[in-house]
C-alpha positions in Angstrom: 64.3 -123.6 -88.6 66.9 -124.3 -91.2 67.4 -121.9 -94.2 69.7 -122.1 -97.1 72.6 -119.7 -97.5 71.8 -118.9 -101.1 68.6 -117.6 -102.8 66.7 -119.6 -105.4 67.2 -117.1 -108.2 71.0 -117.1 -107.6 71.0 -120.9 -108.1 68.9 -120.7 -111.3 71.2 -118.0 -112.7 74.4 -119.9 -111.9 73.4 -123.5 -112.6 70.1 -123.6 -114.5 66.3 -123.8 -114.0 64.4 -126.8 -112.7 62.4 -128.1 -115.7 60.7 -131.5 -116.7 62.0 -133.7 -113.8 65.0 -134.1 -111.6 66.5 -136.9 -113.6 65.9 -135.1 -116.9 67.3 -131.8 -115.6 70.4 -133.5 -114.2 71.1 -135.4 -117.5 70.5 -132.3 -119.6 72.8 -130.2 -117.4 75.6 -132.9 -117.8 75.1 -132.9 -121.5 75.2 -129.1 -121.7 78.3 -128.8 -119.6 80.1 -131.7 -121.4 80.2 -134.0 -118.4 80.3 -137.7 -118.8 76.8 -139.2 -119.1 75.9 -142.9 -119.2 74.4 -143.6 -122.7 71.5 -145.5 -121.0 70.6 -142.3 -119.1 70.8 -140.2 -122.3 68.5 -142.7 -124.0 65.9 -142.3 -121.2 65.6 -138.6 -122.0 65.9 -138.7 -125.8 62.7 -136.6 -126.3 64.2 -133.8 -124.2 67.6 -133.7 -125.9 66.3 -130.8 -128.2 66.6 -128.7 -125.0 70.3 -129.7 -124.3 71.5 -126.2 -124.8 68.9 -124.6 -122.5 70.1 -123.7 -119.0 68.3 -126.5 -117.1 69.5 -128.1 -113.8 68.2 -129.8 -110.7 70.8 -128.2 -108.5 68.3 -126.0 -106.7 67.0 -129.1 -104.8 70.5 -129.7 -103.5 71.4 -126.2 -102.5 68.0 -125.2 -101.1 66.9 -128.4 -99.4 69.5 -131.1 -99.1 72.7 -129.2 -98.3 71.1 -127.1 -95.4 69.8 -130.3 -93.8 73.2 -132.1 -94.3 75.0 -129.1 -92.7 72.5 -129.1 -89.8 73.0 -132.9 -89.3 76.8 -132.3 -89.2 76.5 -129.5 -86.6 73.9 -131.3 -84.4 75.2 -134.8 -84.7 71.7 -136.1 -85.6 71.7 -138.5 -88.5 68.0 -139.1 -89.1 65.7 -137.7 -91.8 61.9 -138.0 -91.4 60.4 -137.4 -94.9 56.8 -136.9 -95.9 57.3 -138.5 -99.3 54.9 -141.0 -100.9 55.4 -143.8 -103.4 52.5 -142.5 -105.4 54.4 -139.2 -106.2 57.0 -140.6 -108.5 58.5 -143.8 -110.0 61.8 -143.1 -108.2 60.1 -143.0 -104.8 58.1 -146.1 -105.6 61.3 -148.0 -106.5 63.1 -146.8 -103.4 60.2 -148.0 -101.2 60.0 -151.4 -102.8 63.8 -151.9 -102.6 64.5 -150.4 -99.2 61.2 -150.2 -97.2 60.0 -147.4 -94.9 63.1 -147.2 -92.9 66.6 -147.5 -94.4 70.1 -146.4 -93.9 72.3 -144.4 -96.3 76.0 -143.6 -95.7 75.0 -140.3 -94.0 71.7 -141.0 -92.2 68.7 -143.1 -91.3 65.8 -142.2 -93.5 62.2 -142.7 -92.2 59.3 -142.3 -94.6 56.1 -143.0 -92.5 53.7 -141.9 -95.2 55.4 -143.7 -98.2 52.4 -146.0 -98.7 49.7 -143.4 -98.3 47.6 -142.6 -101.4 46.1 -139.2 -102.2 42.8 -140.5 -100.9 44.4 -141.8 -97.7 45.8 -138.3 -97.1 42.4 -136.6 -97.5 40.6 -139.2 -95.4 43.1 -138.6 -92.6 42.8 -134.9 -92.9 39.0 -135.1 -92.7 38.9 -137.7 -89.9 41.3 -135.8 -87.6 40.0 -132.3 -88.7 43.5 -131.1 -89.8 43.7 -127.7 -91.4 46.1 -127.7 -94.3 47.7 -124.7 -96.0 45.1 -122.9 -98.2 47.0 -123.8 -101.4 45.8 -127.4 -101.1 42.2 -126.3 -101.4 43.0 -124.2 -104.5 43.9 -127.0 -107.0 47.5 -128.0 -105.9 47.8 -131.7 -105.1 51.4 -131.2 -103.8 53.0 -128.1 -102.4 56.6 -128.0 -103.6 58.5 -124.9 -104.5 56.2 -122.4 -106.2 58.5 -121.8 -109.2 59.4 -125.4 -109.8 59.2 -126.6 -113.4 59.3 -130.3 -112.5 56.3 -131.9 -114.1 55.5 -128.7 -116.1 55.4 -130.7 -119.4 52.8 -133.2 -118.2 49.7 -131.1 -118.5 48.5 -127.6 -119.3 47.5 -126.9 -115.7 51.1 -126.9 -114.5 52.6 -124.9 -111.5 53.2 -121.8 -113.6 49.6 -121.6 -114.8 48.3 -122.2 -111.3 50.8 -119.6 -109.9 49.5 -117.0 -112.4 45.9 -117.6 -111.1 46.8 -117.7 -107.4 49.4 -114.9 -107.2 49.8 -112.9 -110.4 52.4 -110.5 -108.9 54.6 -113.4 -107.9 54.1 -115.1 -111.3 55.1 -111.8 -113.1 58.3 -111.6 -110.9 59.1 -115.3 -111.7 58.6 -114.9 -115.4 60.2 -111.5 -116.0 62.8 -110.9 -113.2 63.9 -114.5 -112.4 64.0 -115.7 -116.0 61.3 -118.4 -116.0 59.5 -116.7 -118.9 62.5 -117.1 -121.2 63.2 -120.7 -120.1 59.6 -121.8 -120.4 59.4 -120.3 -123.9 62.6 -122.2 -124.9 61.2 -125.4 -123.4 57.8 -124.9 -125.0 56.0 -124.9 -121.6 52.7 -123.2 -121.1 52.9 -120.4 -118.4 49.4 -118.9 -118.3 
């Protein structure tokens, strides 16, 4: 088991909160911290520029997931990553699949995505056919099980992760909103929380 050497709320406090999408959060962080940003990228997130002074970032994905795996790969000498990502989940994943296929090499590793072409229906058919027991959260309205406090996609509908978290685990929702700062960030970003 690989674990990060930093806690999520430490990342949020230092760098910013994951809101809207990875691409949008990354661009907004660059704008906020006065880093150079390609004007084409800024144009893609024009409707989110009103949040450019809100502490938003996608760095938690790096520090909590990517860096621990990269460090393990360095220690172990293993340079392969088997990912459960699917093209249906995002435009970026769809483009990577079309351009690179199911197995491709980066400068650091070989990436294998055996489920990349599966649809949501394919997943549920497979689960039913082979009688696979999934985590309870999948039977309670979550289509994907990412980080419970992630704000990526929160602007897309009123039944976002924060609203679902409040229903499923009110104590954890309370902690996220009041102790970790998501309440303030969601208010600044005009995102429904419950």
